[in-house]
Residue, then its C-alpha position, 0 to 999 in steps of 0.5 A: m525627933i532630935d530632942q529624943l536623940t540628945k536626951r541622956l539614957p536611964d544610967e540603967t539603960e545605959r549600962l545595959a547598953t555598955i553590955v550589950v555592945d561589950a558581948g557584941f564586940k566578944v561574939h564578932k571576935t570569936l567567931g569572926p566573920g561570914l557567919l548567918e546571923s541565926d549563929y551570931e543571934h544565936c550567940l549572942a542571945y547566950e552571951f548576954a545569959k552568960r552576964g544575967l541578961v535578960v534576952k527575947r529573941q523574935v520578938p513579933q512587933p506590929i505596925t500601928d496604922d491609922g488605929t488599927t494593928l495589924e500583923a504585919g510579921y515584923r519581930i525583933d531579932m533579939l530585947v535584950n531586958g525589955v529595954i534594948v532592941v538587938e538587929v543583927k546584921a552579917v552584913e560588910a557594911t551597913t546600908p540605908i536598907h539596913i537602919a530602915q528595918c530598924 
C-alpha cells in the first residue's frame, strides 16, 4: 500500500487534480459553509463542467466479496474524467468514518 501512495501520478491526473481542487475552493469560497452536501455537489458539477471536465454524479459502486460482485448501494459522489473520485462532505471536520467512506 505504501508503494502505491509514493508513486507519482501521471501528469494528466495531476493536471486534473489541480483543476478539481481549484474548483472546490472556488465553490467553497462562493457558497460558504452551511449548505447540504447535495447543494455543494450540484455546484461543483457545474463548476467542473465550466472548466471542461466530464463529471458523473452518484455513480453506483459495487463491492466484491469472495469473487462475487454485490450491489450494496454504494455510490461515488462524483467521478471526474473517469479518473478522480470526489467525495463531497459538508462537515466542520473530517473523522475516521469519513475516511472509511472514501
